[in-house]
N, C-alpha and C positions, 0 to 999 in steps of 0.2 A: 376128051380133058380125066373126062369124070373115071373114063375105067384106070388111069394109070394114076387119078388121087388116089381107086381104093385100093392099088394093088399095092403101094406103098402105104396104107394106114393113114392118111391125111385124111382129116374131117376137112368140116369146114369154119372150126371153129379150131385150131391143139392149143393146149398145156404144152411152155416153150422151156418150164426148166425140167433134167431128171434126173433122178440119183439116187436110181434102181427101183425109182416110182414118180411118175407125172404131176409134176406139181405147176404152179403159173397161175398167183391171182393177179400181177397189173393189167397195164395199162393195153388194151387193145392193140395187134398191127396188121395190119393187113398188108397182105404180098401184091404188090401188085405188076402185071405183066406186062413186058418194054412190048414186050408182039400186038397189043391190043388195047395196052391200057383198063385190063378189066380187075378187081379186083378174082383171083384166084383159091386162098383163102388166108385167113386170120390167123394170127396166133396173141394168144394171151401171157406176155409178157412178165419177164423173174422179176422179182419185187427186191430189194436192194439185202433183204429180210429173210425171202430166198433163198440169195447167193449163199451167204454165211450157212445157210443149212446144205445146199449143195453142194457146198466145196468142203465142210465138214464131211459129209457122208462118203467122198470122192479119198480126201484123206484116210480115213478108218477104213476104205478097201485096199489103200493100198500095203496097210499092215501089212495084212493077213497075205495080197496078192505078188507082195516082197518075196514073199515066204514059198510060196508054189518052184516049183522045178523051172527052170526056163525053153525046156524039150516041150512039157502040157500046157504053159503058156504060149509057146506056138502055135500047139494045137486049134486053138479057139485064135486066130488072128491067123491061122489057114481056115479056120471051117468058113468067122470072115470073107475069105476070099471068095471060095465057093461059092456062099450068098451073096457075096453082088455082081459074080455074074448070072447069076438065075433070072437080077433083076436090072440086070447093064443095059438094056433093053427102056424099061417103066420109068430107069433113075435117069438114065440119058434124057428123057423125052420131059422130063419133070426138073433139069435144067437148062436144059433149050426155054421154056412154058415159066421160068421166071427169071431167068438168069437170061436171054436172051439169043444164044448162042446157037448155031447153027446145030442136026440137030448130030451130025459125025459129028461138033466136036463136043457135044453134048456127051453121048455115047464114050471119046477116047478122053474124054478124061474123067470116068469111071475103070477104062478098062487103065488108067496110071490106079486105080485104088486099088485094082485087082494087081495091077506088077509089084505094087510095093509090100502084100500082103505075102506073098509069091518070096522078097524077096530077106522079106523077115522074119516068114521063117525057119532059114535056109541059118539065120540070124542069129534062129536061136539055140543052135545047135553050135552055135561058132563064140561066143561071149568069154574068147584066150585073155588070157594073163601074160606079163614077162616071167621069164624063173630063172633069176640071179644067183649069181657064186655069190657067197661072203665072204668076209676077211676074217670071220670067224672062223676059226676049223667045228668042224660035224653041226654047219647052220647051212643051211636055204633061204633066201628071199626070193620070195617072190611076192606077182601085181595077183589080186583080186578087187573086178569092177561089179560093183550094189548100187541097186539102183536109187536112183536121186531120192524122187516121191512125186505128189502131180503138179505135170506138166500143161500150166497152160496154152490153149490153141485160139488165137482170134486171125481166122481167118476174111477174110479180103469178100469184092463180090462178084468178080473175076471169074475166081477159083473156088468156087461154093464147095466142093465133095473132097479135091481132090489131094490142096493144102493139108485137110482136117483126117484123109488117109497117109501121109508121110511121116505127120507127125505119129499118128496113135497109133499104126500096125509099128511103129520100131518103140516105144514105151511100152508098148502093152510086152513085147519077147522082154525088153525088156527087166520090165515088170516093176511098170510107173502104169497110175494112172493118169488120166486124159479131160483134163476139164476144158469144155470147147464152148467156145463166147463167137458166133460164125457172124458176119456181117446183117444188119436190120433191114436189104433186101432181099437177104435170100435164105432166108428162116427154112422155107417148108425143105431143104434138102437138105439141111443140116438135121433137123427133128427126121424125115425118111431113112436115116443114113444111121442114124442116134434106136431109129426102133429096128431094124437092120442086125445091128449091134448086138443091141438087146437082145432075140426074138433066141439066134448064133449061141452066146453065153446062157440062159437060161437050158440051150441040151448041153452044153459041154460041163455046166456045170458052175460057169466062172460066176463070178458078185459082176450082174453089170453095170453098174456104179461105175464100173473101171473105164464107161465113156460115158462120163458126164455132161452131160449140157447145160448151157444160158445162155436163153433165147431174149435182148433184156439193151436198154439203150445208150451209149457208150459214157456216158458223163453219169450212172449209177451202176449198173455192175461190172462195166469193163475198168471206170478204177479200181472199182474193189481189188476183183482182177488182179491187177498190176501189182496192184499195193498191196495185198497180201503173202506177209512174209508166210503164210505155209504152202505158199507154189512154189516151188525153189529156180519151177526154168518156166520163163514164154517166149512161146516161137510165138513172133506177128509179123501179119503179111499186110501191109497197105503203101499209107504218100509219108515222103519222107518227113513231112511233115508227125502223123502220126508216132512214124521209126522214130523219133527224139523225146518223144514225149516219152513210148514208152521205156525206152534205151534209159532216158530219166528215172524216170520215178523206177521203175527196177532197178541200177546203178543205187540208186542211195540207200538198197535194204540190200544191198552186198549179194539181192540173185543176177537168173547169168540170162540172158538173151538170147 
């Protein structure tokens, strides 16, 4: 276990927020393995004030990232896929340790992350729009899709890494930043993924804040996220009860889910 945690940069106590730098001064959250009931490691959660700082930084980097050519954005995602391939065994083991899936399922979930990165890289050169005839002489009409903004991702404990990748890889090639709130039952896998993405971004020259992270209580930072008008799209995975609530709050501010 120690070797796996060390390989993924997981300390005994870890900051739970990332926006190009690691922060977290809130209450401590213990990640307890369902395998043996023991604490794997701990996380200092994000406070409401720190949420504002992280969200603002994610929006700031989006304004720059959206102007980066899509194929160049795709290169960062390609490198992310390669990095995930290298860490597949260790990250899969951490999924098993923290969430309880068998080892094959843990590594299989990481493979899904790799697969979506491969798909997104191709998409980065296929962001097409329609071209149409106009009723006005000497004119043509065309559509061009533009980045949306910061995408909020709320993931559940039973798919602690794949759901983030499904959203973040597509968001990144489309020019959007991602703000991830993982389940409080699986914060370590989220930190490990974010550390991998951070390393990749520093190698490619992308701003690591395009993959931002908030580990915190749903009743505090979770509510801040779904009510944030600077986050136009929320992707939420969880119970029906949670879905009803998220849909109502985001819909009321005319956001998308």
